[in-house]
PQR file of N, CA, C, O and H, with PARSE charges and radii, in Angstrom:
ATOM      1  N   MET A   1      17.481  20.115 -52.302 -0.4000 1.5000
ATOM      2  CA  MET A   1      17.091  20.741 -53.527 -0.0000 2.0000
ATOM      3  C   MET A   1      15.696  21.344 -53.358  0.5500 1.7000
ATOM      4  O   MET A   1      14.766  20.686 -52.894 -0.5500 1.4000
ATOM      5  N   ARG A   2      15.584  22.568 -53.733 -0.4000 1.5000
ATOM      6  CA  ARG A   2      14.285  23.248 -53.634 -0.0000 2.0000
ATOM      7  C   ARG A   2      13.549  23.105 -54.982  0.5500 1.7000
ATOM      8  O   ARG A   2      14.140  23.318 -56.040 -0.5500 1.4000
ATOM      9  H   ARG A   2      16.340  23.103 -54.110  0.4000 1.0000
ATOM     10  N   THR A   3      12.310  22.759 -54.934 -0.4000 1.5000
ATOM     11  CA  THR A   3      11.504  22.661 -56.118 -0.0000 2.0000
ATOM     12  C   THR A   3      10.031  22.976 -55.786  0.5500 1.7000
ATOM     13  O   THR A   3       9.568  22.708 -54.677 -0.5500 1.4000
ATOM     14  H   THR A   3      11.829  22.586 -54.074  0.4000 1.0000
ATOM     15  N   ASN A   4       9.348  23.512 -56.702 -0.4000 1.5000
ATOM     16  CA  ASN A   4       7.928  23.845 -56.463 -0.0000 2.0000
ATOM     17  C   ASN A   4       7.054  22.928 -57.266  0.5500 1.7000
ATOM     18  O   ASN A   4       7.142  22.871 -58.492 -0.5500 1.4000
ATOM     19  H   ASN A   4       9.724  23.730 -57.603  0.4000 1.0000
ATOM     20  N   ILE A   5       6.188  22.194 -56.547 -0.4000 1.5000
ATOM     21  CA  ILE A   5       5.239  21.304 -57.187 -0.0000 2.0000
ATOM     22  C   ILE A   5       3.949  21.413 -56.474  0.5500 1.7000
ATOM     23  O   ILE A   5       3.903  21.840 -55.320 -0.5500 1.4000
ATOM     24  H   ILE A   5       6.116  22.241 -55.551  0.4000 1.0000
ATOM     25  N   GLU A   6       2.853  21.021 -57.156 -0.4000 1.5000
ATOM     26  CA  GLU A   6       1.562  21.040 -56.511 -0.0000 2.0000
ATOM     27  C   GLU A   6       1.233  19.662 -56.030  0.5500 1.7000
ATOM     28  O   GLU A   6       1.272  18.717 -56.819 -0.5500 1.4000
ATOM     29  H   GLU A   6       2.890  20.673 -58.093  0.4000 1.0000
ATOM     30  N   ILE A   7       0.910  19.503 -54.770 -0.4000 1.5000
ATOM     31  CA  ILE A   7       0.592  18.210 -54.150 -0.0000 2.0000
ATOM     32  C   ILE A   7      -0.754  18.323 -53.503  0.5500 1.7000
ATOM     33  O   ILE A   7      -1.118  19.335 -52.904 -0.5500 1.4000
ATOM     34  H   ILE A   7       0.879  20.271 -54.130  0.4000 1.0000
ATOM     35  N   ASP A   8      -1.490  17.226 -53.653 -0.4000 1.5000
ATOM     36  CA  ASP A   8      -2.821  17.145 -53.083 -0.0000 2.0000
ATOM     37  C   ASP A   8      -2.745  17.387 -51.555  0.5500 1.7000
ATOM     38  O   ASP A   8      -2.126  16.613 -50.825 -0.5500 1.4000
ATOM     39  H   ASP A   8      -1.194  16.404 -54.140  0.4000 1.0000
ATOM     40  N   GLN A   9      -3.372  18.451 -51.104 -0.4000 1.5000
ATOM     41  CA  GLN A   9      -3.263  18.821 -49.700 -0.0000 2.0000
ATOM     42  C   GLN A   9      -3.930  17.736 -48.810  0.5500 1.7000
ATOM     43  O   GLN A   9      -3.484  17.543 -47.679 -0.5500 1.4000
ATOM     44  H   GLN A   9      -3.875  19.080 -51.697  0.4000 1.0000
ATOM     45  N   GLN A  10      -4.948  17.044 -49.268 -0.4000 1.5000
ATOM     46  CA  GLN A  10      -5.547  15.990 -48.472 -0.0000 2.0000
ATOM     47  C   GLN A  10      -4.601  14.831 -48.267  0.5500 1.7000
ATOM     48  O   GLN A  10      -4.594  14.200 -47.211 -0.5500 1.4000
ATOM     49  H   GLN A  10      -5.310  17.200 -50.187  0.4000 1.0000
ATOM     50  N   ALA A  11      -3.802  14.554 -49.284 -0.4000 1.5000
ATOM     51  CA  ALA A  11      -2.841  13.475 -49.164 -0.0000 2.0000
ATOM     52  C   ALA A  11      -1.757  13.839 -48.158  0.5500 1.7000
ATOM     53  O   ALA A  11      -1.380  13.011 -47.329 -0.5500 1.4000
ATOM     54  H   ALA A  11      -3.808  15.067 -50.143  0.4000 1.0000
ATOM     55  N   ILE A  12      -1.258  15.055 -48.222 -0.4000 1.5000
ATOM     56  CA  ILE A  12      -0.266  15.513 -47.258 -0.0000 2.0000
ATOM     57  C   ILE A  12      -0.792  15.494 -45.846  0.5500 1.7000
ATOM     58  O   ILE A  12      -0.099  15.063 -44.924 -0.5500 1.4000
ATOM     59  H   ILE A  12      -1.564  15.727 -48.896  0.4000 1.0000
ATOM     60  N   THR A  13      -1.985  15.948 -45.672 -0.4000 1.5000
ATOM     61  CA  THR A  13      -2.637  15.984 -44.359 -0.0000 2.0000
ATOM     62  C   THR A  13      -2.746  14.577 -43.781  0.5500 1.7000
ATOM     63  O   THR A  13      -2.483  14.355 -42.599 -0.5500 1.4000
ATOM     64  H   THR A  13      -2.548  16.299 -46.421  0.4000 1.0000
ATOM     65  N   ALA A  14      -3.151  13.600 -44.662 -0.4000 1.5000
ATOM     66  CA  ALA A  14      -3.317  12.234 -44.252 -0.0000 2.0000
ATOM     67  C   ALA A  14      -1.991  11.633 -43.869  0.5500 1.7000
ATOM     68  O   ALA A  14      -1.901  10.880 -42.899 -0.5500 1.4000
ATOM     69  H   ALA A  14      -3.364  13.780 -45.622  0.4000 1.0000
ATOM     70  N   ILE A  15      -1.005  11.943 -44.589 -0.4000 1.5000
ATOM     71  CA  ILE A  15       0.363  11.427 -44.284 -0.0000 2.0000
ATOM     72  C   ILE A  15       0.826  11.957 -42.948  0.5500 1.7000
ATOM     73  O   ILE A  15       1.365  11.209 -42.132 -0.5500 1.4000
ATOM     74  H   ILE A  15      -1.078  12.555 -45.377  0.4000 1.0000
ATOM     75  N   ILE A  16       0.628  13.201 -42.725 -0.4000 1.5000
ATOM     76  CA  ILE A  16       1.043  13.831 -41.427 -0.0000 2.0000
ATOM     77  C   ILE A  16       0.306  13.202 -40.291  0.5500 1.7000
ATOM     78  O   ILE A  16       0.904  12.906 -39.257 -0.5500 1.4000
ATOM     79  H   ILE A  16       0.191  13.809 -43.388  0.4000 1.0000
ATOM     80  N   GLN A  17      -0.993  12.985 -40.449 -0.4000 1.5000
ATOM     81  CA  GLN A  17      -1.806  12.355 -39.394 -0.0000 2.0000
ATOM     82  C   GLN A  17      -1.403  10.928 -39.103  0.5500 1.7000
ATOM     83  O   GLN A  17      -1.434  10.516 -37.943 -0.5500 1.4000
ATOM     84  H   GLN A  17      -1.479  13.226 -41.289  0.4000 1.0000
ATOM     85  N   MET A  18      -1.023  10.149 -40.119 -0.4000 1.5000
ATOM     86  CA  MET A  18      -0.712   8.786 -39.996 -0.0000 2.0000
ATOM     87  C   MET A  18       0.754   8.494 -39.633  0.5500 1.7000
ATOM     88  O   MET A  18       1.117   7.360 -39.319 -0.5500 1.4000
ATOM     89  H   MET A  18      -0.998  10.484 -41.061  0.4000 1.0000
ATOM     90  N   SER A  19       1.562   9.518 -39.684 -0.4000 1.5000
ATOM     91  CA  SER A  19       3.008   9.315 -39.440 -0.0000 2.0000
ATOM     92  C   SER A  19       3.450  10.248 -38.322  0.5500 1.7000
ATOM     93  O   SER A  19       2.658  10.956 -37.700 -0.5500 1.4000
ATOM     94  H   SER A  19       1.268  10.439 -39.939  0.4000 1.0000
ATOM     95  N   GLU A  20       4.758  10.209 -38.103 -0.4000 1.5000
ATOM     96  CA  GLU A  20       5.312  11.009 -37.066 -0.0000 2.0000
ATOM     97  C   GLU A  20       5.826  12.337 -37.628  0.5500 1.7000
ATOM     98  O   GLU A  20       6.490  13.091 -36.916 -0.5500 1.4000
ATOM     99  H   GLU A  20       5.402   9.635 -38.609  0.4000 1.0000
ATOM    100  N   ALA A  21       5.526  12.632 -38.900 -0.4000 1.5000
ATOM    101  CA  ALA A  21       5.995  13.821 -39.540 -0.0000 2.0000
ATOM    102  C   ALA A  21       5.366  15.051 -38.868  0.5500 1.7000
ATOM    103  O   ALA A  21       4.176  15.062 -38.554 -0.5500 1.4000
ATOM    104  H   ALA A  21       4.986  12.020 -39.478  0.4000 1.0000
ATOM    105  N   LYS A  22       6.172  16.059 -38.661 -0.4000 1.5000
ATOM    106  CA  LYS A  22       5.706  17.273 -38.052 -0.0000 2.0000
ATOM    107  C   LYS A  22       5.491  18.405 -39.051  0.5500 1.7000
ATOM    108  O   LYS A  22       4.777  19.363 -38.754 -0.5500 1.4000
ATOM    109  H   LYS A  22       7.139  16.050 -38.916  0.4000 1.0000
ATOM    110  N   THR A  23       6.096  18.307 -40.224 -0.4000 1.5000
ATOM    111  CA  THR A  23       5.956  19.288 -41.268 -0.0000 2.0000
ATOM    112  C   THR A  23       5.604  18.631 -42.588  0.5500 1.7000
ATOM    113  O   THR A  23       5.735  17.417 -42.743 -0.5500 1.4000
ATOM    114  H   THR A  23       6.676  17.529 -40.465  0.4000 1.0000
ATOM    115  N   GLN A  24       5.162  19.429 -43.528 -0.4000 1.5000
ATOM    116  CA  GLN A  24       4.888  18.899 -44.878 -0.0000 2.0000
ATOM    117  C   GLN A  24       6.147  18.404 -45.536  0.5500 1.7000
ATOM    118  O   GLN A  24       6.136  17.377 -46.215 -0.5500 1.4000
ATOM    119  H   GLN A  24       5.056  20.415 -43.402  0.4000 1.0000
ATOM    120  N   LYS A  25       7.251  19.133 -45.340 -0.4000 1.5000
ATOM    121  CA  LYS A  25       8.535  18.716 -45.934 -0.0000 2.0000
ATOM    122  C   LYS A  25       8.955  17.328 -45.404  0.5500 1.7000
ATOM    123  O   LYS A  25       9.358  16.450 -46.166 -0.5500 1.4000
ATOM    124  H   LYS A  25       7.261  19.967 -44.789  0.4000 1.0000
ATOM    125  N   GLN A  26       8.848  17.170 -44.117 -0.4000 1.5000
ATOM    126  CA  GLN A  26       9.187  15.881 -43.489 -0.0000 2.0000
ATOM    127  C   GLN A  26       8.311  14.740 -44.010  0.5500 1.7000
ATOM    128  O   GLN A  26       8.785  13.638 -44.287 -0.5500 1.4000
ATOM    129  H   GLN A  26       8.521  17.883 -43.498  0.4000 1.0000
ATOM    130  N   ALA A  27       7.009  15.047 -44.132 -0.4000 1.5000
ATOM    131  CA  ALA A  27       6.047  14.077 -44.620 -0.0000 2.0000
ATOM    132  C   ALA A  27       6.403  13.633 -46.009  0.5500 1.7000
ATOM    133  O   ALA A  27       6.378  12.432 -46.277 -0.5500 1.4000
ATOM    134  H   ALA A  27       6.624  15.942 -43.906  0.4000 1.0000
ATOM    135  N   ILE A  28       6.739  14.544 -46.922 -0.4000 1.5000
ATOM    136  CA  ILE A  28       7.108  14.244 -48.277 -0.0000 2.0000
ATOM    137  C   ILE A  28       8.433  13.443 -48.302  0.5500 1.7000
ATOM    138  O   ILE A  28       8.553  12.438 -49.004 -0.5500 1.4000
ATOM    139  H   ILE A  28       6.759  15.520 -46.704  0.4000 1.0000
ATOM    140  N   GLU A  29       9.389  13.904 -47.539 -0.4000 1.5000
ATOM    141  CA  GLU A  29      10.686  13.193 -47.536 -0.0000 2.0000
ATOM    142  C   GLU A  29      10.529  11.746 -47.045  0.5500 1.7000
ATOM    143  O   GLU A  29      11.118  10.823 -47.609 -0.5500 1.4000
ATOM    144  H   GLU A  29       9.291  14.720 -46.969  0.4000 1.0000
ATOM    145  N   ASP A  30       9.725  11.563 -45.985 -0.4000 1.5000
ATOM    146  CA  ASP A  30       9.485  10.232 -45.443 -0.0000 2.0000
ATOM    147  C   ASP A  30       8.764   9.381 -46.489  0.5500 1.7000
ATOM    148  O   ASP A  30       9.103   8.212 -46.669 -0.5500 1.4000
ATOM    149  H   ASP A  30       9.247  12.313 -45.527  0.4000 1.0000
ATOM    150  N   ALA A  31       7.816   9.928 -47.151 -0.4000 1.5000
ATOM    151  CA  ALA A  31       7.033   9.169 -48.182 -0.0000 2.0000
ATOM    152  C   ALA A  31       7.984   8.783 -49.273  0.5500 1.7000
ATOM    153  O   ALA A  31       7.964   7.630 -49.703 -0.5500 1.4000
ATOM    154  H   ALA A  31       7.540  10.878 -47.005  0.4000 1.0000
ATOM    155  N   LEU A  32       8.804   9.663 -49.738 -0.4000 1.5000
ATOM    156  CA  LEU A  32       9.741   9.348 -50.833 -0.0000 2.0000
ATOM    157  C   LEU A  32      10.722   8.231 -50.379  0.5500 1.7000
ATOM    158  O   LEU A  32      11.017   7.314 -51.146 -0.5500 1.4000
ATOM    159  H   LEU A  32       8.821  10.599 -49.388  0.4000 1.0000
ATOM    160  N   LYS A  33      11.201   8.319 -49.173 -0.4000 1.5000
ATOM    161  CA  LYS A  33      12.142   7.245 -48.674 -0.0000 2.0000
ATOM    162  C   LYS A  33      11.447   5.892 -48.593  0.5500 1.7000
ATOM    163  O   LYS A  33      12.021   4.861 -48.946 -0.5500 1.4000
ATOM    164  H   LYS A  33      10.961   9.064 -48.550  0.4000 1.0000
ATOM    165  N   ARG A  34      10.207   5.911 -48.124 -0.4000 1.5000
ATOM    166  CA  ARG A  34       9.449   4.670 -47.970 -0.0000 2.0000
ATOM    167  C   ARG A  34       9.162   4.118 -49.364  0.5500 1.7000
ATOM    168  O   ARG A  34       9.276   2.911 -49.576 -0.5500 1.4000
ATOM    169  H   ARG A  34       9.741   6.748 -47.838  0.4000 1.0000
ATOM    170  N   TYR A  35       8.798   4.961 -50.304 -0.4000 1.5000
ATOM    171  CA  TYR A  35       8.536   4.499 -51.668 -0.0000 2.0000
ATOM    172  C   TYR A  35       9.790   3.899 -52.287  0.5500 1.7000
ATOM    173  O   TYR A  35       9.713   2.847 -52.922 -0.5500 1.4000
ATOM    174  H   TYR A  35       8.706   5.941 -50.132  0.4000 1.0000
ATOM    175  N   THR A  36      10.949   4.543 -52.118 -0.4000 1.5000
ATOM    176  CA  THR A  36      12.186   4.036 -52.639 -0.0000 2.0000
ATOM    177  C   THR A  36      12.524   2.690 -52.020  0.5500 1.7000
ATOM    178  O   THR A  36      12.945   1.775 -52.728 -0.5500 1.4000
ATOM    179  H   THR A  36      11.011   5.397 -51.602  0.4000 1.0000
ATOM    180  N   ARG A  37      12.352   2.557 -50.749 -0.4000 1.5000
ATOM    181  CA  ARG A  37      12.641   1.281 -50.058 -0.0000 2.0000
ATOM    182  C   ARG A  37      11.669   0.190 -50.558  0.5500 1.7000
ATOM    183  O   ARG A  37      12.072  -0.960 -50.734 -0.5500 1.4000
ATOM    184  H   ARG A  37      12.010   3.300 -50.174  0.4000 1.0000
ATOM    185  N   HIS A  38      10.387   0.550 -50.786 -0.4000 1.5000
ATOM    186  CA  HIS A  38       9.425  -0.394 -51.242 -0.0000 2.0000
ATOM    187  C   HIS A  38       9.797  -0.917 -52.625  0.5500 1.7000
ATOM    188  O   HIS A  38       9.751  -2.120 -52.883 -0.5500 1.4000
ATOM    189  H   HIS A  38      10.060   1.484 -50.643  0.4000 1.0000
ATOM    190  N   MET A  39      10.166   0.003 -53.504 -0.4000 1.5000
ATOM    191  CA  MET A  39      10.547  -0.349 -54.851 -0.0000 2.0000
ATOM    192  C   MET A  39      11.762  -1.233 -54.872  0.5500 1.7000
ATOM    193  O   MET A  39      11.835  -2.158 -55.680 -0.5500 1.4000
ATOM    194  H   MET A  39      10.204   0.980 -53.294  0.4000 1.0000
ATOM    195  N   ALA A  40      12.738  -0.973 -53.992 -0.4000 1.5000
ATOM    196  CA  ALA A  40      13.934  -1.808 -53.862 -0.0000 2.0000
ATOM    197  C   ALA A  40      13.533  -3.257 -53.387  0.5500 1.7000
ATOM    198  O   ALA A  40      14.085  -4.248 -53.865 -0.5500 1.4000
ATOM    199  H   ALA A  40      12.679  -0.221 -53.335  0.4000 1.0000
ATOM    200  N   GLN A  41      12.610  -3.332 -52.483 -0.4000 1.5000
ATOM    201  CA  GLN A  41      12.151  -4.581 -51.971 -0.0000 2.0000
ATOM    202  C   GLN A  41      11.478  -5.385 -53.100  0.5500 1.7000
ATOM    203  O   GLN A  41      11.698  -6.591 -53.216 -0.5500 1.4000
ATOM    204  H   GLN A  41      12.162  -2.527 -52.094  0.4000 1.0000
ATOM    205  N   LEU A  42      10.652  -4.712 -53.937 -0.4000 1.5000
ATOM    206  CA  LEU A  42      10.005  -5.348 -55.066 -0.0000 2.0000
ATOM    207  C   LEU A  42      11.039  -5.873 -56.042  0.5500 1.7000
ATOM    208  O   LEU A  42      10.883  -6.973 -56.572 -0.5500 1.4000
ATOM    209  H   LEU A  42      10.472  -3.732 -53.842  0.4000 1.0000
ATOM    210  N   ALA A  43      12.081  -5.115 -56.286 -0.4000 1.5000
ATOM    211  CA  ALA A  43      13.161  -5.548 -57.179 -0.0000 2.0000
ATOM    212  C   ALA A  43      13.839  -6.799 -56.638  0.5500 1.7000
ATOM    213  O   ALA A  43      14.164  -7.699 -57.412 -0.5500 1.4000
ATOM    214  H   ALA A  43      12.208  -4.222 -55.856  0.4000 1.0000
ATOM    215  N   LEU A  44      14.059  -6.878 -55.327 -0.4000 1.5000
ATOM    216  CA  LEU A  44      14.637  -8.072 -54.775 -0.0000 2.0000
ATOM    217  C   LEU A  44      13.701  -9.293 -54.884  0.5500 1.7000
ATOM    218  O   LEU A  44      14.163 -10.415 -55.097 -0.5500 1.4000
ATOM    219  H   LEU A  44      13.794  -6.147 -54.699  0.4000 1.0000
ATOM    220  N   LEU A  45      12.411  -9.069 -54.738 -0.4000 1.5000
ATOM    221  CA  LEU A  45      11.438 -10.157 -54.880 -0.0000 2.0000
ATOM    222  C   LEU A  45      11.471 -10.701 -56.334  0.5500 1.7000
ATOM    223  O   LEU A  45      11.195 -11.881 -56.552 -0.5500 1.4000
ATOM    224  H   LEU A  45      12.036  -8.159 -54.565  0.4000 1.0000
ATOM    225  N   GLU A  46      11.797  -9.874 -57.291 -0.4000 1.5000
ATOM    226  CA  GLU A  46      11.853 -10.300 -58.675 -0.0000 2.0000
ATOM    227  C   GLU A  46      12.975 -11.326 -58.844  0.5500 1.7000
ATOM    228  O   GLU A  46      12.925 -12.154 -59.753 -0.5500 1.4000
ATOM    229  H   GLU A  46      12.021  -8.915 -57.113  0.4000 1.0000
ATOM    230  N   LEU A  47      13.986 -11.275 -57.973 -0.4000 1.5000
ATOM    231  CA  LEU A  47      15.123 -12.235 -58.082 -0.0000 2.0000
ATOM    232  C   LEU A  47      14.808 -13.622 -57.496  0.5500 1.7000
ATOM    233  O   LEU A  47      15.599 -14.552 -57.652 -0.5500 1.4000
ATOM    234  H   LEU A  47      14.027 -10.603 -57.234  0.4000 1.0000
ATOM    235  N   LYS A  48      13.646 -13.762 -56.816 -0.4000 1.5000
ATOM    236  CA  LYS A  48      13.310 -14.995 -56.161 -0.0000 2.0000
ATOM    237  C   LYS A  48      13.358 -16.120 -57.161  0.5500 1.7000
ATOM    238  O   LYS A  48      12.703 -16.067 -58.202 -0.5500 1.4000
ATOM    239  H   LYS A  48      13.004 -13.006 -56.690  0.4000 1.0000
ATOM    240  N   GLY A  49      14.158 -17.173 -56.838 -0.4000 1.5000
ATOM    241  CA  GLY A  49      14.281 -18.348 -57.708 -0.0000 2.0000
ATOM    242  C   GLY A  49      15.258 -18.173 -58.859  0.5500 1.7000
ATOM    243  O   GLY A  49      15.461 -19.109 -59.633 -0.5500 1.4000
ATOM    244  H   GLY A  49      14.690 -17.216 -55.992  0.4000 1.0000
ATOM    245  N   LYS A  50      15.862 -17.014 -58.994 -0.4000 1.5000
ATOM    246  CA  LYS A  50      16.730 -16.717 -60.136 -0.0000 2.0000
ATOM    247  C   LYS A  50      18.202 -16.677 -59.759  0.5500 1.7000
ATOM    248  O   LYS A  50      19.073 -16.667 -60.628 -0.5500 1.4000
ATOM    249  H   LYS A  50      15.697 -16.254 -58.365  0.4000 1.0000
ATOM    250  N   VAL A  51      18.478 -16.653 -58.442 -0.4000 1.5000
ATOM    251  CA  VAL A  51      19.864 -16.570 -57.954 -0.0000 2.0000
ATOM    252  C   VAL A  51      20.266 -17.859 -57.294  0.5500 1.7000
ATOM    253  O   VAL A  51      19.586 -18.355 -56.397 -0.5500 1.4000
ATOM    254  H   VAL A  51      17.770 -16.661 -57.736  0.4000 1.0000
ATOM    255  N   LYS A  52      21.393 -18.407 -57.751 -0.4000 1.5000
ATOM    256  CA  LYS A  52      21.876 -19.633 -57.163 -0.0000 2.0000
ATOM    257  C   LYS A  52      22.622 -19.339 -55.837  0.5500 1.7000
ATOM    258  O   LYS A  52      23.519 -18.498 -55.782 -0.5500 1.4000
ATOM    259  H   LYS A  52      21.946 -18.005 -58.480  0.4000 1.0000
ATOM    260  N   TRP A  53      22.214 -20.065 -54.775 -0.4000 1.5000
ATOM    261  CA  TRP A  53      22.908 -19.863 -53.461 -0.0000 2.0000
ATOM    262  C   TRP A  53      24.283 -20.481 -53.472  0.5500 1.7000
ATOM    263  O   TRP A  53      24.473 -21.602 -53.945 -0.5500 1.4000
ATOM    264  H   TRP A  53      21.485 -20.749 -54.820  0.4000 1.0000
ATOM    265  N   GLU A  54      25.237 -19.748 -52.951 -0.4000 1.5000
ATOM    266  CA  GLU A  54      26.578 -20.228 -52.754 -0.0000 2.0000
ATOM    267  C   GLU A  54      26.956 -20.000 -51.325  0.5500 1.7000
ATOM    268  O   GLU A  54      26.884 -18.868 -50.847 -0.5500 1.4000
ATOM    269  H   GLU A  54      25.084 -18.837 -52.567  0.4000 1.0000
ATOM    270  N   GLY A  55      27.361 -21.036 -50.618 -0.4000 1.5000
ATOM    271  CA  GLY A  55      27.752 -20.912 -49.253 -0.0000 2.0000
ATOM    272  C   GLY A  55      27.246 -22.047 -48.411  0.5500 1.7000
ATOM    273  O   GLY A  55      26.438 -22.853 -48.873 -0.5500 1.4000
ATOM    274  H   GLY A  55      27.420 -21.955 -51.007  0.4000 1.0000
ATOM    275  N   ASP A  56      27.697 -22.126 -47.204 -0.4000 1.5000
ATOM    276  CA  ASP A  56      27.352 -23.174 -46.288 -0.0000 2.0000
ATOM    277  C   ASP A  56      26.665 -22.534 -45.054  0.5500 1.7000
ATOM    278  O   ASP A  56      27.330 -21.935 -44.208 -0.5500 1.4000
ATOM    279  H   ASP A  56      28.353 -21.472 -46.828  0.4000 1.0000
ATOM    280  N   LEU A  57      25.365 -22.667 -44.971 -0.4000 1.5000
ATOM    281  CA  LEU A  57      24.557 -22.049 -43.903 -0.0000 2.0000
ATOM    282  C   LEU A  57      25.014 -22.582 -42.545  0.5500 1.7000
ATOM    283  O   LEU A  57      25.082 -21.815 -41.584 -0.5500 1.4000
ATOM    284  H   LEU A  57      24.824 -23.154 -45.658  0.4000 1.0000
ATOM    285  N   ASP A  58      25.317 -23.829 -42.443 -0.4000 1.5000
ATOM    286  CA  ASP A  58      25.732 -24.359 -41.111 -0.0000 2.0000
ATOM    287  C   ASP A  58      27.027 -23.706 -40.675  0.5500 1.7000
ATOM    288  O   ASP A  58      27.179 -23.382 -39.497 -0.5500 1.4000
ATOM    289  H   ASP A  58      25.262 -24.452 -43.224  0.4000 1.0000
ATOM    290  N   ASP A  59      27.974 -23.500 -41.594 -0.4000 1.5000
ATOM    291  CA  ASP A  59      29.194 -22.846 -41.296 -0.0000 2.0000
ATOM    292  C   ASP A  59      28.974 -21.372 -40.950  0.5500 1.7000
ATOM    293  O   ASP A  59      29.615 -20.845 -40.041 -0.5500 1.4000
ATOM    294  H   ASP A  59      27.851 -23.763 -42.551  0.4000 1.0000
ATOM    295  N   MET A  60      28.090 -20.724 -41.657 -0.4000 1.5000
ATOM    296  CA  MET A  60      27.815 -19.315 -41.445 -0.0000 2.0000
ATOM    297  C   MET A  60      27.088 -19.050 -40.083  0.5500 1.7000
ATOM    298  O   MET A  60      27.099 -17.942 -39.546 -0.5500 1.4000
ATOM    299  H   MET A  60      27.570 -21.153 -42.396  0.4000 1.0000
ATOM    300  N   ARG A  61      26.483 -20.100 -39.588 -0.4000 1.5000
ATOM    301  CA  ARG A  61      25.764 -19.959 -38.267 -0.0000 2.0000
ATOM    302  C   ARG A  61      26.693 -20.044 -37.079  0.5500 1.7000
ATOM    303  O   ARG A  61      26.258 -19.881 -35.938 -0.5500 1.4000
ATOM    304  H   ARG A  61      26.474 -21.000 -40.025  0.4000 1.0000
ATOM    305  N   THR A  62      27.970 -20.297 -37.328 -0.4000 1.5000
ATOM    306  CA  THR A  62      28.914 -20.391 -36.216 -0.0000 2.0000
ATOM    307  C   THR A  62      29.289 -18.989 -35.669  0.5500 1.7000
ATOM    308  O   THR A  62      29.012 -17.966 -36.294 -0.5500 1.4000
ATOM    309  H   THR A  62      28.323 -20.430 -38.254  0.4000 1.0000
ATOM    310  N   SER A  63      29.901 -18.987 -34.533 -0.4000 1.5000
ATOM    311  CA  SER A  63      30.177 -17.695 -33.880 -0.0000 2.0000
ATOM    312  C   SER A  63      31.154 -16.850 -34.658  0.5500 1.7000
ATOM    313  O   SER A  63      31.177 -15.638 -34.447 -0.5500 1.4000
ATOM    314  H   SER A  63      30.126 -19.818 -34.026  0.4000 1.0000
ATOM    315  N   LYS A  64      31.944 -17.386 -35.522 -0.4000 1.5000
ATOM    316  CA  LYS A  64      32.965 -16.536 -36.218 -0.0000 2.0000
ATOM    317  C   LYS A  64      32.256 -15.534 -37.147  0.5500 1.7000
ATOM    318  O   LYS A  64      32.861 -14.545 -37.562 -0.5500 1.4000
ATOM    319  H   LYS A  64      31.926 -18.371 -35.694  0.4000 1.0000
ATOM    320  N   TYR A  65      30.978 -15.786 -37.474 -0.4000 1.5000
ATOM    321  CA  TYR A  65      30.263 -14.850 -38.362 -0.0000 2.0000
ATOM    322  C   TYR A  65      29.339 -13.927 -37.581  0.5500 1.7000
ATOM    323  O   TYR A  65      28.730 -13.044 -38.186 -0.5500 1.4000
ATOM    324  H   TYR A  65      30.487 -16.589 -37.137  0.4000 1.0000
ATOM    325  N   LEU A  66      29.206 -14.082 -36.288 -0.4000 1.5000
ATOM    326  CA  LEU A  66      28.280 -13.296 -35.531 -0.0000 2.0000
ATOM    327  C   LEU A  66      28.917 -12.109 -34.920  0.5500 1.7000
ATOM    328  O   LEU A  66      28.249 -11.333 -34.237 -0.5500 1.4000
ATOM    329  H   LEU A  66      29.701 -14.799 -35.797  0.4000 1.0000
TER
END
């Protein structure tokens, strides 16, 4: 999707220098993916202690699950 937005050039330059991104587009796409992954991880952390475990870890450690 093509869209026009103003982005801080210093921020883009910093992202390109700190990452493997070769273009501004790649830098922005990588940053969005990382942000999305980070937010998903935070959502999972919110579940800590709220989900009851079901299963047998000893059984799951057998070769039939590997």
